[in-house]
Structure formats: structure tokens, C-alpha cells
N, C-alpha and C positions, 0 to 999 in steps of 0.2 A: 504495499499500499504505498502509494507516494501524495504528498500535497501538491495540489496543482493550484489552487487559487485560494488568495484573501480577498473576501469582499464587506465594506463596511457601509453602514448606514446613519448617519443621526436623525433620531428620530423624538416627537416631542414627548415628555413635556422636557427634558432636558439630558437623552441618554444617547451613549452610542451602542450601536449593535455590530456583530463580527461574524460572518461564517467565513470557515475554512472549508472546502471542499478537496475530495481527495478522487484519484483516478479510478477506485471501486465504489464511487456511488456515495460513500459515507460521509456524510458532513458534520462538521459540529458546529455550535454556536457561544458565543460569549459575549462580554459586556464591558470595555476596554473605554474607561472614561474617569476624567476628573471632572467633576461639577465646576462648568463655567470656564473648562479649557478641554473641551470634545475634540474640537477639531486641532488642537495642539499634539492629544495623543492619537488620533486619529492618524497624522500625519506619522507618527512614532511606529505605530503598527505596519506601515506599508513602508518604513526603510528598514523594520525589521523582518519584513518578507523575503529580501536577500539570503537569509538564515534559512527560511524555511522552505521555501520552493521546490520538491523533488526531495524532501527530508520523508523518513517514515513516521507518520504523526504518534505512531504508539510509544515511539524512545522520548516518551514525556521528560523524563530527568537531564536526559543528557540534551535537549532540546533547551531546557529552562536554564541552565547552566551557560551553555552557549550564548543564549540572549543575554544574559546577566554580567558572563564576564566578557563576553567575545568584543565589545564595544570598548573595554578598558575602563571609560568612566562609566558611574553605575549607582543606581540608589536613587532615589527622589522620586515626585510622583507622577511625573509623565512617564519616564522609563518602567518604572513598578507597574504603574496602571493599564500600560501595554503588554508589558509583559501577563498581566493578569488576566486580561481578557483573551489573549492567546491561550496561556495555559488552561483556563477555562473550556474552551475550545477543544483542545486537544483530550482533554478528561471526556469530554464529549462523545466523541470522536469514538476513543478506546471503548468505554462503558457500550455503547450504540454495535459495533464492532463486535464485540461478546454476547449482548444481548443482557447486559446487567448495570442496575446504578452503580455510579462513582464509587460510593460506601462500600461495596463489595470489593472492590479492588484496593479499597483502603484498608482491608481487614474484617468489614462487616460491623453492622448498625450494634452500637450499646443502648439502644434506647428506642422505643415504639413509635414515640411523638414527640413534638417538641413544642413548650413555650413560646408563645409569643407576645409581644407586646406591640402599641400603638403609640400613635403622637396626639396630643390634643393642644390646643392653644395658640395654635402658629408663632411665628417671629415675634412677636409683642404679645405674649399673653393676656388673652381676654376669654371671658365666657367660661372659667376653668370649672366651676361647680358643675355646670349643665352639660359639659362636654365629658366630662371624669363620669357623671354617672349614665352619661350614654355610651360610651364604652364597654365599662361594668355592664351594663344590661346587655351587650353583644356577647358576654361571656369572657370578656377579657379580665383577667387576673392581674395583669399589670399595665403600666401607662408610662409614657415620658412627657413631661413638658420641658418647655426652656425657662430658665429660671428669673431670667430679667431681659428688658432690652438694654441698650447700649448704657454702660458704665464706666466713666472716669476714674484715672488711675486711682485717686483719691476724691471720692464722691461724699454727698451729705449722707447723714446716716437714712434717710428718708428713702433713698434706693433699696436699703438693706429691709427695711421695714414695709416697703411694698413687695418685694421679692418673698419673703417670708408669709406675708399675710395673702400671697397666692398659693402656696403651698398650704396653709393653713385650710384654705375654702375647698383645695381638692380634698384634702384629708377628712373634712368633716362631710363631705359629699360621699365618699365610699366608704368609710368606716377603716377600721383598724387592719383590717386584714388586705388589702389590696396593695401592690406594690406599687410607689409613685418612686420614677426616677428622675433627676433635676439635671437638665442639660446648663452649665455654665456656658457652654460654645466658647470657650476663650476669651467670652466679654469681660470676665473679673477679672483682675491686676491682683497681684498679692495683698496689698495693703486691703482692699478693702474685702477679698477671698476668705481672709482669716477670720474675719466677723461673721460674715453671712456662713459660712460653714458649721461654724458653732450656734449659729443662732435657728438652725434648721433641725437640730438634732431631736428636739423634742417630735418631731415630727414622724422620723423614724424612716428616712429615706431608702427605698431598695437599694439605689445609689446615688452617688453624683458624679455626674459625668462631667471631664474636662474643666477641672475647677480654677487650672491655669493653662496658659495656652503651653507646648508642647516643648516650646523650649527654655519654659521657665520650671520644668518637671523637679529640677533640683532643689528646688524652695517647699516640696511636699512636705517633706518632714518638720518644716518649722510651721507650716499653716494647717496640717492635716495629721499631726501627730495625735493620736488618742482618742481620735474620734470614734464612736459607737457605731458606725454603718460604712459600708463599703464605699471607697473611691476607685472610680473607672476613666481609663484613658486610652488611647490609641489609634482614633480615627485616621489623624494624620501623622502616623508611623508607618512607615515603609518596609521593611523588612527586620528578620529576625535580630538582625545588627542593630537597628535602632529601639527594638525593646528591650535587648539584652541590659542595658543599664539601669531601667527602671526597674526591673526585676530585681537586679543585684541590691538597688537601694532598699528597697525589701517595703514600700510605702503606696503599692496600687495595690489592689485586690480584684481587679477586672479587667483585663485586657479585650480592646474592640478593636481587635484586624478588621479591616474591610475586604473583601475577598476581591473587589475592583479595584483594591489602590496596593494590597500588598503583596505583590505577585502571585495571586492567584491561591488555588486550592492547595498545589505544590508546598506553597509558602507557608500559606496559612496552616495547615496541618503541622508545620516544623515549628511554627509560635505555638500553635497549640501546644504541642508536646513540651516546650520549652516551659510555657507556664506550668504546666502541671507539675514540673520539677520544683517548682516555686511554692505549690499549692495555691495556683494563683487561677480563679475560674476566666472564662473568656464567654464573651457576649458579641458576636461578631456584627459591625456596624454596617448597615442596609439601608439606608434611605431613595435607592435607585429602582432599577427594574427588574424583571422576571427571572433575569439571568444570572445577575447576581445574588437574588433570593435563592433561587436552587443552587446555585453553588456554594453559599452558606451553610445550607440544609444538608447538603453532602457532609460538609463538615461537623457539622453539629451531630449527625448520625453516628460521627466514632471518635469522636473528642469528649472523654468523661467529664472533663471539665467545663464543658458548654452547657449553661444553664438556661437562657432565655435566648430570643431572636427578634431583633429589630425587623419591621417590614414597614414599605410605605404606602399601602393601599389607603387613599384618601388624605393622604398628607397635603399640607397647603402649597407645597410644590408642583404637585401634577394638576397642570391645567392642559385642557386640550385631550390628554391620553392619561389612562391610569396602568398600574403594572398587570393586571390580568386582560388588558384589551390586546394583547400581543400575542395570546395564546391560542391555538387551535382549540383545547380542552382547559378549560381553568379549574378544573377539578381538582388536580393535584396541589393546586395553590390556595383551595378554599379553606379559609379556617373557621374550626367549628369548637365553640366552649371554650375560646382563647390559646388552642393547639392545634397544630400540623402534624399528620402522621407523616412518619417518615419516608421519603418521595422511591418509590418503587421501580420507576420508568426508567429505560435503560438509557444511560449516559447522564445528563443532567437532569433526567427524568420531567422535563416538560418541552411541548414541542412548539416551536414558534412559528406564526402565520407569515409565512415569507411575503406570502403577495400583499399584507396588509402593511409590513415593515415598509415594502418598496413602496407602498402608496402615502404612508404616512412620510417618507423620508423627503418625498416631492416639498412637503411643508418647511420639515428639518427643524433648528431651533437655533437661534444664538442666546441662551440661557445666562445670565450672568447673576451673582449673589447682588444684594442691594448693598450700595455703600452710602453708609450711615456716617454721619456727623455730630460730634459734641455743640454745645448749645454755644461753645467758643471758637466754633468753625473746624477745630482739627478734626482729622479721620477717627471713626470708632471703630473698636472692632466691631463686626457683623457676626 
């Protein structure tokens, strides 16, 4: 079996799909994208095609190492996202060729179903109580919300009070047994995070995500030491080498590798095993499309330390199209009572509607995240 072509399509709302074709008629799909930089990643995918055309797609590890090491410069969001989508598609091909789901090739499932969570509240959280009650009524046992809109490096305590009030509103709406994850989104700088993290403790968060920007993770011992709830991070880390120092420091409880950003299933599996050696959980990041979600679920199936899975159905970014729109059969990704059964179809376990992808690619997208500014006119973290 030989790779014959790589085809890409940017599709709404903000995704990029990749199809790798072979001379035996078996094709695989992946999702290589960085939100807001889809065209850049697409260019990187086609640059990497020089290493792929004519290769046996079943030699996944060797291809991964070639793509990672062959260009001399390595790592970072663009290259690792390009590799990620290619890697997903190669696993899809291998699973389809053998007639088994990817997780069977990774050692077999350790669980029968995966706990899922959803988003509420949008970028600037609002209607928290109503949204929280609605998702619980749908059967979810956990949800995530942004903790705060923009916050200056040193801001008024009013911003902390407002953030805490939103979490209190959510907790009052759903009671003590529902998991509430709070995403700081890198918007909260060290001086404010130190106070906010402690004031959230009475509401027993499921976890707090990205309490500071990735470049400031070294300060976690000073701002998060002694907290009675887990700290999560990792969506903006791109290889096991990025994750290693934060595991060695010992102040992160949950890693959140993104299977479309961290080198795909191959590297995601290694990150999960690395986390397991430190008794750290994983909860793959996934505000993206159906292929990223399917790839994440393949990892969840075999990672004993995976405990919950993000998904983006109905998320505020999904305008024009949503996750299930691109599937021939949405049944494999239908969430029931807050869980998804482990995928059983061959490869990634989902079938992409190629004709619909081609049609929606005519519109494409040029998605960019918002650019926020503080009251003084300086750029704010989004």
C-alpha cells in the first residue's frame, strides 16, 4: 500500500480536514488545524507531503519520526498540528485496512464508555444558571465555563468578585454533585490568579484550567500550592517535551493535550503514558470538529488515566456548521446521559461525508479569535 495524494479542505466554522488517499483505495481522514491559523497549517501539511507520497501509510511511527525530525527545526503549534492531522489520517487508514478501531491497535479498550462535558456561557460568561441547568437536564454530569472576561495584570477586586459570583451562581443552579470546570483561558495574570484561585475553593471546582499562560507555568507552586482541587493545563503545549517539565515540577493534576495540536494519536499516547508515571490524569482538549473528537476518543479508550472528554457540540464558536454535520452517520458521536460509548467502527470510527465537505469548503472560513483591549487601550489576553 502506498500514499498517492493528500487533499485538504477548510470548512466552517473554523476547521481544516485532510484526506490521505492510497493506491489500494483505502483513505484516511484527519484534522490538522490551529484555530485562527488554518491556512498556515494547511500549507505545512502540503510541505510535508514530500515525505509522504509513495510511502507505506501503515509505517506510522517511522513516518511520524521522519516528519518530526526530518526538517531539523521541530515543535511548535504549526508543525505539530500538521503532523497531528497526518497522524490521525494514517491511523484511520491502518484501522480501516485491518477492519478494527484504532484503540484495538493500541492495546484495546480499558473502558466501555467515556464521560463527556460541554461548554456553557460563551467568551464573556452570561446566563450561567440557566445554561448550567439546561446541560444537566440533558444528562451531562460536568460542564466548563470561562472564569472571567479580560482581566488586567493587576485589576480591581471587583473582577474577582464577579468571577466568583458566576461560579457561585452555577453551583447554586446544579447542586453539589455536578462537576464545574473553570477555564481561566490564560486571561488571568499571576497577581490576580493568586487571589482568584483561593476564592474559588469553597465551590469545589472539578478543575481550573490554564490558571496562567503556558509561559508562566513556573509560578504555579507560588499561586496554586495547597489548593484542594485540581489544576489543569496543556492545550498550548505541543509535545511530550513540553509536558515533561511541568510534570517534573509536580504542580499540575490534569494534562489537556489536544490531539490536533500535539502531534496526533501517536504523540498523545506517549503524553498520556508520561502523565500516568506521575499519577496525573488526562482530559484531552477538543473544541474542534468530529475528527479531533474521534481521535481523542481513541486515546481515551486506551489511557487508564483519561477521566473526561471535552467536545464542542453547540459551542459558541460553531456558527454555520456543527460537529455532527460532516458525518454520514452521526450515531457514533451521539452523547447519551453524559457519556459516549467507546467507538467501535474501523479506523477513527466515524465516516466523513466527503461531498458535504467539498460543498462547505466552497465557503470555507477565515476565523480569527477576538482581539480584546483593556480600558487603557492595551491589548488584553483572549
